[in-house]
C-alpha positions as CSV (number, residue, x, y, z in Angstrom):
1,M,177.7,-42.0,-31.8
2,L,175.9,-42.7,-35.2
3,S,175.4,-46.1,-34.7
4,R,174.0,-45.6,-31.2
5,K,171.7,-43.0,-32.4
6,G,170.4,-45.3,-35.1
7,L,171.5,-43.1,-38.0
8,I,173.7,-45.7,-39.3
9,P,172.7,-49.5,-39.4
10,E,174.9,-51.9,-37.6
11,D,175.4,-54.0,-40.7
12,Y,178.6,-52.3,-41.6
13,L,181.1,-50.3,-39.6
14,L,182.7,-47.1,-40.3
15,T,186.4,-47.3,-40.9
16,R,187.2,-45.0,-37.9
17,L,184.4,-45.1,-35.6
18,A,184.2,-43.2,-32.2
19,E,183.6,-46.1,-30.2
20,D,186.7,-48.4,-30.2
21,V,185.9,-51.7,-31.8
22,L,188.9,-53.6,-30.5
23,Q,187.6,-57.3,-30.4
24,P,185.2,-59.0,-32.3
25,K,181.6,-59.4,-31.0
26,F,181.8,-63.2,-31.0
27,K,182.1,-65.6,-28.2
28,T,184.7,-68.4,-29.9
29,K,187.8,-69.9,-29.1
30,Q,190.8,-67.8,-27.9
31,R,192.8,-66.6,-30.8
32,K,195.5,-64.5,-31.5
33,A,195.3,-60.7,-31.2
34,R,194.2,-59.2,-34.5
35,F,196.9,-57.2,-36.5
36,V,194.4,-54.3,-37.7
37,A,191.2,-53.6,-35.9
38,K,187.9,-53.2,-37.6
39,N,188.1,-49.3,-37.4
40,G,191.5,-49.3,-39.1
41,T,193.7,-48.8,-36.3
42,C,197.1,-51.1,-36.1
43,N,197.3,-53.1,-33.1
44,V,201.1,-52.8,-32.8
45,A,203.1,-51.5,-29.7
46,H,206.6,-50.1,-30.3
47,T,208.7,-51.0,-27.5
48,N,212.2,-50.7,-26.3
49,I,213.0,-47.9,-28.8
50,R,216.5,-46.6,-27.6
51,E,217.2,-44.0,-30.2
52,Q,214.3,-41.7,-29.1
53,G,216.4,-38.7,-30.4
54,R,215.3,-39.6,-34.0
55,F,211.8,-38.2,-33.3
56,L,213.2,-34.9,-32.4
57,Q,215.1,-34.8,-35.9
58,D,211.6,-34.7,-37.3
59,V,210.0,-32.1,-35.0
60,F,207.2,-31.1,-37.4
61,T,205.8,-34.7,-37.8
62,T,206.2,-35.4,-34.1
63,L,204.2,-32.3,-33.3
64,V,201.3,-33.3,-35.9
65,D,201.4,-36.9,-34.4
66,L,200.8,-35.7,-30.8
67,K,197.5,-35.9,-29.5
68,W,195.3,-32.4,-29.5
69,L,195.7,-31.8,-25.6
70,H,199.5,-32.1,-25.8
71,T,199.5,-30.2,-29.3
72,L,197.5,-27.4,-27.7
73,L,199.8,-27.4,-24.6
74,I,202.9,-26.9,-26.7
75,F,201.2,-24.3,-28.7
76,T,200.5,-22.2,-25.6
77,M,203.8,-22.8,-23.8
78,S,205.8,-21.9,-27.0
79,F,204.2,-18.4,-27.1
80,L,204.3,-17.8,-23.2
81,C,207.9,-18.9,-22.7
82,S,209.1,-16.8,-25.7
83,W,207.2,-13.7,-24.2
84,L,208.5,-14.3,-20.9
85,L,212.1,-14.8,-22.4
86,F,212.2,-11.7,-24.3
87,G,210.4,-9.7,-21.5
88,M,213.4,-10.7,-19.1
89,I,215.6,-9.5,-21.9
90,W,213.9,-6.2,-22.3
91,W,214.1,-5.9,-18.4
92,L,217.8,-6.4,-18.5
93,V,218.2,-3.8,-21.3
94,A,216.2,-1.3,-19.3
95,F,218.2,-2.2,-16.1
96,A,221.6,-1.8,-17.7
97,H,220.8,1.4,-19.5
98,G,219.3,2.8,-16.2
99,D,215.8,3.1,-17.6
100,L,214.3,1.8,-14.4
101,D,215.5,4.8,-12.3
102,T,213.8,8.1,-12.3
103,K,215.4,10.5,-14.7
104,G,215.3,14.1,-16.0
105,D,213.2,15.2,-18.9
106,D,216.3,15.3,-21.0
107,F,217.2,11.6,-20.6
108,V,216.3,9.3,-23.5
109,P,215.6,5.5,-22.6
110,C,216.1,2.4,-24.7
111,V,212.4,1.7,-24.3
112,T,209.8,4.3,-23.1
113,D,207.4,3.4,-20.1
114,I,209.2,0.3,-18.9
115,H,209.4,0.7,-14.9
116,S,209.3,-3.1,-13.9
117,F,209.5,-6.6,-15.3
118,S,205.6,-6.4,-15.8
119,S,205.9,-3.6,-18.2
120,A,208.9,-5.2,-20.0
121,F,206.6,-8.4,-20.3
122,L,203.9,-6.2,-21.7
123,F,206.3,-5.0,-24.2
124,S,207.4,-8.1,-25.2
125,I,203.9,-9.3,-26.0
126,E,203.3,-6.0,-28.0
127,V,206.2,-6.6,-30.1
128,Q,205.8,-10.3,-30.8
129,V,202.4,-10.1,-31.6
130,T,202.4,-6.4,-33.2
131,I,199.9,-5.2,-31.2
132,G,201.2,-1.7,-30.8
133,F,199.2,0.1,-27.8
134,G,201.4,3.2,-28.3
135,G,202.4,3.7,-24.5
136,R,205.6,2.0,-25.0
137,M,208.1,2.3,-27.9
138,I,211.7,1.5,-28.8
139,T,214.2,4.5,-29.3
140,E,217.3,5.1,-31.4
141,E,219.3,5.3,-28.3
142,C,220.4,1.8,-27.9
143,V,221.7,-0.3,-30.7
144,S,221.3,-3.7,-28.7
145,A,217.6,-2.8,-28.3
146,I,217.3,-2.6,-32.2
147,V,218.8,-5.9,-32.5
148,I,216.9,-7.8,-29.7
149,L,213.7,-6.1,-31.6
150,I,214.6,-7.7,-35.0
151,L,215.4,-11.0,-33.3
152,Q,212.1,-11.2,-31.4
153,N,210.3,-10.5,-34.5
154,I,212.1,-13.3,-36.5
155,V,211.6,-15.8,-33.4
156,G,207.8,-14.8,-33.4
157,L,207.3,-15.3,-37.2
158,V,209.0,-19.0,-37.0
159,I,207.1,-19.9,-33.9
160,N,203.9,-18.8,-35.8
161,A,204.9,-20.6,-38.9
162,I,205.6,-23.9,-37.2
163,M,202.7,-23.7,-34.8
164,L,200.0,-22.7,-37.1
165,G,201.1,-24.9,-39.8
166,C,200.9,-27.8,-37.2
167,I,197.5,-26.9,-36.2
168,F,196.4,-26.6,-40.0
169,M,197.9,-30.2,-40.8
170,K,196.3,-31.7,-37.7
171,T,192.7,-30.3,-38.8
172,A,193.4,-31.2,-42.4
173,Q,194.5,-34.8,-41.8
174,A,193.5,-37.3,-44.6
175,N,192.3,-39.9,-41.9
176,R,189.2,-37.7,-41.3
177,R,188.0,-38.5,-44.7
178,A,188.2,-42.0,-44.0
179,E,185.2,-41.6,-41.5
180,T,182.9,-41.6,-44.1
181,L,184.4,-44.5,-46.0
182,I,182.9,-47.8,-45.0
183,F,183.4,-51.6,-45.2
184,S,181.0,-54.4,-44.6
185,K,181.2,-55.9,-41.3
186,H,181.6,-59.5,-42.8
187,A,183.4,-61.0,-45.8
188,V,182.0,-63.7,-47.9
189,I,183.2,-66.9,-49.7
190,T,181.1,-68.0,-52.5
191,V,180.8,-69.0,-56.2
192,R,180.9,-66.2,-58.8
193,N,181.5,-66.9,-62.6
194,N,182.2,-70.6,-61.7
195,N,184.9,-69.7,-59.4
196,M,185.4,-69.6,-55.7
197,C,185.6,-66.0,-54.5
198,F,186.6,-63.8,-51.5
199,M,184.3,-60.8,-51.5
200,F,183.4,-58.0,-49.3
201,R,181.5,-54.7,-49.8
202,L,182.9,-51.2,-50.0
203,G,181.0,-47.9,-50.0
204,D,181.6,-44.2,-49.5
205,L,178.9,-42.0,-47.7
206,R,179.9,-38.5,-49.1
207,K,179.1,-37.2,-52.6
208,S,182.7,-35.8,-53.3
209,M,184.5,-38.7,-54.8
210,I,188.0,-40.4,-54.0
211,I,190.0,-39.9,-57.1
212,S,192.2,-42.8,-58.3
213,A,191.0,-45.1,-55.4
214,T,192.8,-48.5,-55.2
215,V,192.3,-51.5,-53.1
216,H,195.0,-53.6,-52.0
217,M,194.2,-57.0,-49.8
218,Q,196.8,-59.0,-47.7
219,V,196.5,-62.3,-45.7
220,V,198.3,-62.3,-42.3
221,R,198.9,-65.6,-40.8
222,K,201.6,-67.4,-39.0
223,T,203.9,-69.6,-41.3
224,V,206.9,-71.6,-40.9
225,T,209.5,-71.6,-43.7
226,N,211.3,-74.6,-45.3
227,E,214.1,-74.0,-43.0
228,G,212.3,-74.0,-39.9
229,E,211.9,-70.4,-39.4
230,I,208.5,-69.1,-37.8
231,V,207.3,-65.9,-39.3
232,P,204.5,-64.9,-36.7
233,L,203.1,-62.0,-39.2
234,D,203.5,-63.3,-42.7
235,Q,201.9,-60.7,-45.0
236,I,200.9,-62.2,-48.2
237,D,199.5,-60.1,-51.2
238,I,196.2,-61.0,-52.8
239,Q,195.3,-60.2,-56.3
240,M,191.8,-58.7,-56.8
241,D,189.2,-58.8,-59.7
242,N,187.5,-55.3,-59.1
243,P,184.5,-54.6,-61.1
244,V,186.3,-52.4,-63.4
245,G,189.0,-54.6,-64.3
246,T,192.0,-53.0,-62.6
247,N,192.8,-52.1,-59.0
248,S,191.4,-48.5,-59.5
249,I,187.8,-48.2,-58.6
250,F,185.1,-45.8,-59.4
251,L,183.4,-45.4,-55.8
252,V,180.1,-43.6,-56.7
253,S,178.0,-46.3,-55.3
254,P,178.8,-49.3,-53.1
255,L,181.0,-51.8,-54.7
256,I,181.7,-55.6,-54.1
257,I,185.4,-56.1,-54.2
258,S,186.1,-59.8,-55.1
259,H,189.2,-61.9,-55.1
260,V,189.2,-64.9,-57.4
261,I,190.7,-68.0,-55.3
262,D,192.8,-69.8,-57.8
263,K,196.2,-71.6,-57.5
264,N,198.0,-68.4,-57.0
265,S,195.7,-67.3,-54.0
266,P,196.8,-67.9,-50.4
267,L,193.3,-69.1,-49.7
268,Y,193.5,-71.9,-52.2
269,D,193.8,-74.7,-49.8
270,L,191.3,-73.1,-47.3
271,S,187.9,-75.2,-46.9
272,A,184.8,-74.4,-44.7
273,T,186.0,-76.7,-41.9
274,D,189.6,-75.2,-42.0
275,L,188.1,-71.5,-41.7
276,Q,186.6,-72.4,-38.5
277,H,189.8,-73.6,-37.1
278,E,192.6,-71.3,-38.5
279,D,193.8,-68.2,-37.5
280,I,194.0,-66.0,-40.6
281,E,193.1,-62.2,-41.0
282,V,192.4,-60.6,-44.2
283,I,193.5,-57.0,-44.5
284,V,192.0,-54.4,-46.6
285,V,193.4,-51.1,-47.5
286,L,191.7,-48.5,-49.4
287,E,193.8,-45.6,-50.8
288,G,192.9,-42.6,-53.0
289,V,193.1,-38.8,-53.3
290,V,190.2,-36.7,-51.8
291,E,188.7,-34.6,-54.5
292,T,188.1,-31.4,-52.5
293,T,191.5,-31.2,-50.8
294,G,194.0,-33.1,-53.1
295,I,195.2,-34.8,-50.2
296,T,195.8,-38.8,-50.2
297,T,193.8,-40.6,-47.7
298,Q,193.8,-44.2,-46.5
299,A,191.1,-46.4,-44.9
300,R,191.7,-49.9,-43.4
301,T,189.8,-52.7,-41.8
302,S,190.4,-56.6,-41.6
303,Y,188.4,-59.7,-41.3
304,L,189.1,-62.5,-39.0
305,S,188.3,-66.2,-40.0
306,E,184.9,-65.8,-37.8
307,E,184.1,-62.8,-39.6
308,I,184.2,-64.6,-43.0
309,L,180.8,-66.3,-44.0
310,W,181.2,-69.3,-46.1
311,G,178.4,-69.9,-48.8
312,Q,176.7,-66.4,-48.7
313,R,176.6,-63.5,-50.9
314,F,175.5,-59.9,-50.6
315,V,172.1,-58.7,-51.5
316,S,171.9,-55.7,-54.0
317,T,171.7,-52.3,-52.6
318,V,171.0,-50.4,-56.0
319,S,167.7,-49.8,-57.4
320,E,166.4,-47.4,-60.2
321,E,163.7,-44.9,-59.0
322,D,162.4,-41.9,-61.2
323,G,165.3,-42.0,-63.6
324,M,167.9,-42.2,-60.7
325,Y,169.9,-44.9,-59.0
326,A,169.2,-45.1,-55.3
327,V,171.4,-46.7,-52.7
328,D,169.6,-48.6,-49.8
329,Y,172.4,-48.5,-47.0
330,S,170.2,-50.5,-44.8
331,K,171.1,-53.5,-47.0
332,F,174.7,-52.7,-47.0
333,G,176.0,-55.6,-45.0
334,N,173.0,-57.9,-45.7
335,T,173.8,-61.6,-47.1
336,V,171.8,-64.4,-48.2
337,K,172.9,-68.2,-48.3
338,V,173.5,-69.7,-51.7
339,A,174.8,-73.2,-52.7
340,T,178.7,-73.3,-52.4
341,P,180.9,-76.3,-52.1
342,S,182.3,-76.6,-48.6
343,C,185.8,-77.9,-49.9
344,S,188.6,-76.0,-50.8
345,A,189.2,-74.3,-54.2
346,R,192.0,-77.0,-54.9
347,A,189.6,-79.8,-54.2
348,L,187.2,-78.4,-56.3
349,D,189.3,-77.8,-59.2
350,E,190.7,-81.5,-58.7
351,A,187.2,-82.8,-58.8
352,G,186.2,-81.3,-62.0
353,G,185.1,-77.7,-61.1
354,M,181.6,-76.2,-60.6
355,E,180.1,-78.2,-63.5
356,S,180.9,-81.3,-61.7
357,F,179.5,-79.8,-58.5
358,R,176.3,-78.5,-60.1
359,L,176.0,-82.2,-61.6
360,K,176.2,-83.7,-58.3
361,E,173.8,-81.4,-56.9
362,S,171.1,-82.1,-59.4
363,S,171.6,-85.8,-59.3
364,G,171.4,-85.5,-55.5
365,A,168.3,-83.4,-55.7
366,S,166.6,-85.8,-58.1
367,V,167.3,-88.8,-55.8
368,R,165.9,-87.0,-52.9
369,R,162.7,-85.8,-54.8
370,R,162.1,-89.5,-55.8
371,I,162.8,-90.7,-52.1
372,R,160.2,-88.1,-50.8
373,H,157.6,-89.1,-53.8
374,Q,157.8,-93.0,-52.7
375,N,157.4,-92.0,-49.0
376,T,154.3,-90.1,-50.0
377,K,152.8,-92.9,-52.0
378,E,153.4,-95.4,-49.1
379,Q,151.7,-93.2,-46.7
């Protein structure tokens, strides 16, 4: 594992890490199961599916979704079964025509040099994979043998197309590109440009770019409607304020993706105290086109309430060295504490915003300085 070898710092996680990160490494209160794991896998089990035949209607996708062991097993068995089936057919043709019996020199068999099922099986392999050793060959004596030859070649081409296409799609799956797309292990809530913001850091370890990359966020929480209906996994979209002004991002260096917590945000009523007690999960989805292959890829992660740090911000990772910009990934997940209101964004707006907060902070600081000054004089 890259993190175990020390090649990748533990301040961030790969979207799909070899070691399964199923639960956060925090010893806190018992909470509900997370919807999306840190490595991007969805924690959902589909049970009691009665119409299993629907999966067979899309055989190719079903084969691609299978595990490698099952795919290779089907790959081997498909060729082996087809060779055995047509080997039996060739043996029956030879048996019906009398090719298995010893004949005179003037006898013309359907297929030369077939004397047993073993030789018929070898001839079936030679036909389907077009080896052609030269010892066995079909003659114009039997029309049925010619028809079987054509049929086996067509079946072999179909099996080759399906199985090789399946192997290619499994090796070129877009989720492999997501291995080098990284998210910060923690998200933060702090003040940016006089607004309360939810932020996380996103980066790409490869030099090849993700074209038309977009980021989407959702809050997953348990809600109750006005009619009393309980929605266990209510997915609420979050609008983002990306560094480039739109949902599309230019992911050359690590970016801090920001969401302004305003009156339209599902986090508008969330305070620092509420964050410690509420079961919320923020899902982040990065989607784009791989520059080298043209395949659309997607990377996912999520942040639980205990993985969201209140009153902290990310440190800078980019510096200019020798006319180039250098990215220090050892600082990718590092944060520092900053002065941040502990109340919710709604309460902050009702109290007059950040200007009122700074004024109270400055007056409080001046009072504390006077008290310390007086205590110093008395001593």
